[in-house]
N, C-alpha and C positions, 0 to 999 in steps of 0.2 A: 593361548591364554584368553580368558574371559574379560571382556570389556566392563570396567566398571564406571563407564561414563553415563550419566545420567540423561534420559531422553530430553532435549530441549523444550519440547512441547508440553511434555509432562510437568517439567520444572516450572514453566511460564503458567500452565493452568494451576498448579499449586501456590505460587506466589499470589496469582490473582484472588483465590480463594482465601488465603491468609489476610491479604489486604481487605477483602471485603468483610471477613470476620472482625478485623480491628475497627474498621469504619463502623460496622454495625454496633460494637458495643460502645463507642464514642457516642454514636447518635442514641443509643437509647440511655445512656447515662445522663445526655443533656434532657431527657424527657421522663424523671424518675417516677412521676404520678402514673404517666401511662404505662411505663414499663412495670410498675408494681401491680396496677390493676390487671394488666393482660396476664401477669405470670401466675398471679393467684386464681384467675379464672381457669386457665389452662391447669394450674396444680390440682385444683378441686376434680376436674374431668379426668385428668390423667391418674390421679391417685386412687380414686373411685375405681377405675377399670384395673389398675394394678393390683389394688387389694382383692378384688373379687376374681381377678385372674389368678392371684396365688392360691385362694381356695379351690378354684376349680382344677388348678394344676395338682394340688395336694391329693384331691378326692378322685377325679378323673384321668388325671395324665401319668402321674407319678407310678412307675412300675411296681407291682406288689413284690414284697422283699423275698421271693423264692426262684431258686434257679428254674428257667424253661417255663415261667409260670402261665404262659399262653397255653399250655397243655392241661392246666389244672381247670376242674369243673366242679360245680354243686349240682346235686341231685336231690330231687323233692319226690314225693309222691303226690300224685294227683286223683282227685276224684270229681266226677261230674258235677258241674255247676257249684263246686266247692272250691275250686282254687288249688293251690298248693299247700303242702304240708310236710310234717317230719314223717319219719320211717320207724315203722316197728322192728324189733330185734330179729325176729324170724325173716322178714323180708330182706333186710340188710344180709344175713348170712345167706340167703338164697341168691341175692344179686351177686354176691363175692364167689359163690361157687358155680354159678351158671354164666355170668358174663364174659365175654372174651375181648371186649374192646378196650379193656382197662389194664394198665400195668399194675395198679393197686386201688383198692377202695378202702377208705377210712371213715369211721363214724366217731362221733363225739357228742358231750352234752355240756353246756355250761351250767356251773355251779358256784358256790361260794363256801369258804370254810374259816372257822376261828383258827388264827394262828396264835398259840401259846407258848410263847418261847422268850425268855429272858426280859421279863416286864409284863405290861399289860397286854392283854388278848387284842388281836386286831383282826377284824374281817377282811380276807383278801378274796380276789377273784381267781377262781380255778377252772379248769377245764378237765374232764374225764373223758380219756379217749381209748381208742383201741391201740396195741402197741405199734403199729406201723404209721402212727402218726408223723414221726419226725423223718423218718425213711422216704415216705411218701413225698414229703415237702422238700426233699434233699437238703435238710437242715442240719448244720454242724454245731455242736455245743461250744460254749467258750471254755467251759472246764468239764472235766469228766465225761459222762457217756449218755446216750439216750435209751429209750426203752428197746429191749431185745425182743425178738419174735417169741411168742409164748409165755411172756412173762407175766401175763395177766391171769395165771392160774393160782388157786389159793396157796398162801404161803410165799409166795414170790411177788404178788402184786403190791405190797406197800412200800413202794417208791414213789419218789417225787422229782421232778425237774422242774427248778425255779428260774424265774427272770433274773437277768443281771440287776435291774432296778432294785428288787426287792433283796437281792443280795447284798448290795451296797448300803441299801437303807436301813434294813433291819438287822444285818449281820455285819456290818462294817467292812464287808469285803474280804471276809476272813477266807484264806484259801484252804484252811483245814474244814471247811463246812462239808466238802464233798465226802461222803462215806459216813457223817454224822446222822442223827436222827433229829427231826423236828415233829412237834404235835400239832396235828390238825384235828380240831374238834374232839380233841382227847385221845386219838390215835396216833401212834409212832409211825412215822414214814421216814425212811432213808432216802436222804438227798444224793442223787447219783449223778445229776449233772446240772450246769448252769448255761442258760441260752443267752447269747449277746443282745444288747439293745435293739439291734436291728431287726432281730426276729418277732414276729408278732403273729399270734394266732389265737382265734379268729382274726382274718386280716382287715384293717380299718374299722376296728371295734372301736365304739366311743370310748370304753375303759379298757385300757391293756390287762391282758391275763397275766397273773403274777406266779402261778404254779400250774404245772400239767401233771395230772395223775392217771393212772390205768383206769378205764371202765371196767367195775367188777361185774362179771356175768352174775345176774340174778335169776334163780330157777323160776320166779313167778312171771317174768317177762320174756324168757328164752322161747316160750312156745305160744305166746299171746300176740296175736296178729292186730288185735284191736287197739294195743298199745302203743300209740305213735309219739315219740319223744325224742328219736335219735336224729341229729343233722349228718349228712354224708357228703363225702367229696371224693373226688377221685383224679388220678392222672392218666390221661388217655395214653396208649400204646404209640410208639412213633409210627407215623404213616396212616394212623387211624385219624378220621374226621370226626368232627362233633356230631354230623348228620349219622354217620355210620355207627357210632356209638350209641346214639339215642335210639336208632331204628333197632339195634340188637337187644338194647336192655328193654325196650317196650315189648318186644318179643318174650323176654322173660317174664315180665309183669303179666303178659296175656296169659302165658301158661299157669301163673300163680292164680289168676282171676278164674280158670276153669278148674283148678284143684281145690281152691278154697273158695266157693262162691259166697258163702255167707258173709266173710270178712273182706273178700276182694273184689267182689262184683263191682264195676264202674271204675275201678282204680287203674292208673297207669303211671308213668313217670315222665318227669321233665328235667332234661339236662341242660345247664346254661353255664358259660364261661364264668369261673370265680368271681372275676371282677364285675362282671355284668350282675350276677346275683346280688352283690355289695351295693354297686352305686346305681343300678339300673333306674331306681324309683326317684333318686335325687337329681339324675342328670337333666331331665326336663326344667326343673325349677332353677338350676345353676344356670343353663343356657338363657333362660327367660331373664335372670337377673343379669346376666351379662350383657344382654341386648338392652337391657333398661339402663345400664351404666354406660354404655357405648352411646345412646341417645344423649345423656348428660354431656359426654364429650363433644358431640355434634353441635350442642346448644352453647358450649363453651367456647368452641371454634367459631360459631357464627358471632358470638359477642365480640371475640377479638378481631374478627375481620371487619366488623362494623367500626371499631376503635381504629383499625388501621386504615380503612377508608377515608375516616375522618382526619386522621393524621396526614395522610397522603394530600387531602385537599389544602392543608395547611402548607405542604412541602412543595406546592406546585412551583413556585419561583426557584426553589433549590435545583429541582428537576430540569427546569428551562435553561438556567445557568450551565448545567452540567451537559445538556444537549447542545447548547451553542458552543461549547468549549470541544466539542467533537466527541462526547460520550455516545456510544450507540445504544439503542433501545433495548435490545438483548441483554446488553452489560448492566443496564439499570434494572430489567426485571431480575437477573440474578441477585443483583446486590439488595434489592428487596425481599427476595426469597431467602437469602442468607440471613437477614435479619429476622425473619419470621421463623427460621430454624433455631436462632440463637434464642429467640423467646421460647420457643417449644422446648429447647434443651433445659433453659431454666425452670421451665413449668414442669418437666420431668423430674429435675433434682428434687425441687420442693414437694411434687406429688410423690415421690418415692419416701420421703419423711413423712408425709401424711399417711401413706399407705402403711407403714411401720407401725405409726401410731394407732392407726385404726385398727389393725389387725391385733396389736396387744390388748386393745380395749375389748374387741369382741370375740377374742379367741374362747372364752369360757361359753359364751352364746353358741358360736360355731360347733364346738365339741359336742354339745347337747344335741343339736339340730341335724348334724351330719355324721356319717360314719367316716371317721377320719382318725389315723393313728399317728402318734407323734405330733409335731408341730406343723406350723404352716410356713414352708420355707420360701423365702424369696431367693430362689436359686437361679442358676444360668438361664432356664427356660423363661422365667419371669423376666429377668433382665432383658433379654432379647425381644420379649413382648414388649417391654417397656419402651425400648428404643424404635421398635416398628411404630407404636403408638406416638411416640414423639415426631417421628418423621413424617406420619400421615398427618399429624395435627399441623406441623409447620407448613406442609404443603397445602393442606385443606383451607386453612384460614389465610395463607398467604399469597397464593398463587393470583387470585382475582384483584386484591388490591395492587398487588405489584403491576399487573397489566394495565390497570386502570392507571396508576400513576405514570407510568411510561408512555402512555398513550396520549398524553395531554397536548394540546396545541402550545407549541413554542411560542409564536409570537403573542398570542392572547395572553400566556402566563406571564410573559415579561412585561406586557403594559399593564395589566392589572397588577403586578409586584410593583411596578414603578409607582403607582398612584397610592402609595400608603400601606403596601403589603399586606392588604386584605385579598383573599382569594375565595371563590366561590366554586362549587362544585356544579356541573353541568347537571341538566335534566335526567340524563342516563344514570350517572353517578348516584343521584339521589333516588331515583326509581330502585335501583340495585339495593341501596341500604334500606328503603323501605321493604324490599321483598326479604332481606335477611330478617328483619323484625317479625314479618309475617311468618317466616319459616321457624322462628324461635318459639313464637307463640304455639304454633302448630305442634312442634315436637314436644313442648311443654304439656300440652293437652294430652297426646299421646302418652308420655310418660307418667302423668297424673292418672 
C-alpha cells in the first residue's frame, strides 16, 4: 500500500508559511497608507510590463495559425543596392518549375472588391492567389471546400472562399450560402467554402482578409519579367533546411539572369522564415519598449524598497522584542520577504486590471502600428510572465530591507524603544536609502 502520511518537515514548513502570510496581511492592514502607496507603485510597473509583454506575445511569440508553420517561408526578388521586392509572373513560374527544395510555392496579390449583396455595397479585403494557397498552408475549411488544382482556368475560376467573420456578419451564418453566388465588383462568384476564424492569410495582417479568390492569369503579364507585383511563399520539403533551399533557388535566379540579362541582370532571391518576414522590422522596437517598461518596474521597486526601509526603521522595537523572545534572524528575514511577496501579489493583481484597461484603450493604435491578427490575448504565457515579474519584484524590493531589519542591534533597539518609541536609522541604513534615490534618478534619466 502507498503511504498517505504527510512529510512532517514539509507540513511544518507549510504551516510556517501560512502563519507568515496571515501575519503579513495583518501587518499591512495596520498600515493602510503605506500598503496603498506600495501596491499602486508596483501596479504601475507590473501593469506596464504585462501590457507590453501581451503585445510582444501576440506579435512575436504566438505561433502562426498553420500546421508545421516553421517550414513556411517568404520569398522575395532582390536587386543590387535596391533591397527586396515583389516577383514577376514569369519568374514565379520558373521558380515553380525549376526549384527542388520546396514542397510547394504559392503566389498572391492583395486587392479589395465591392460586395453587392442584400443591401448596400461594402468594400471588403480580398486576396487573389494561385489554386494551391490552402493546400500549401494545410488549411481546412469550416464549410464547403477550397480551391482545386487547375481551377484557375477560364470558366472555372469565378469561385470564392470567404471568412467566417464575413459569413456571420453579412450573411447571418446561413449554411445554404455554400454553392450560392455573390457579386464582387459586379461579377458573380460561387461561394465554395468558408474558412474558420482561426485561419488568417496573409498572417498577422493589420486588417483581416474577408474573401480569397483565384488569381486570373493575364496574358499581358505572363511574359513580362518587368512587372513585379506578386508576393510568393513556399513550404520547405521535409529535411530541407532554409539555407539549402535558398542556395538552390539562388542558382535558379542566376540561370534566369544569364538567360534574360536585360530584365534579370543583378537580380537574385531572398528566402526568409514566414514569421521573420512579417515581424522582423517590429522586433527591435518592441524589445526596446519592453526594456523601457522594465526600467519603470525597477524604479517602482526602488520606490517600494525605500518605503520598506523607512517602515523597518519604525519597526525596530518590534523586531527587537521578537528577537528577545527567541525568534531567529533567518525567521525574521523570511517573514519580511513574505510581506514583500504579498505586496507584490497585490501589485500584480491591480497591475493586471491596469493592463486590461490599457490594452483595451490602446488596441486601435496597436493594430495600426503593428502586424497583428486577432486581439491581444492575456493568455497563459502572459500570466506566467506576470507571476515571474511579481516574484522578481517581491524579492528585488524586499530582500535588502528584510536583511536590514533583521540585522538591527537588539539592546540598542530596546533601549531606544523604551525611551519614547522613537527609532532612528543608522548611518549605513541612511546611505543605502540615499543610494536608492540616486539609482531612481539615474534610471529615470535613462528612461527619458
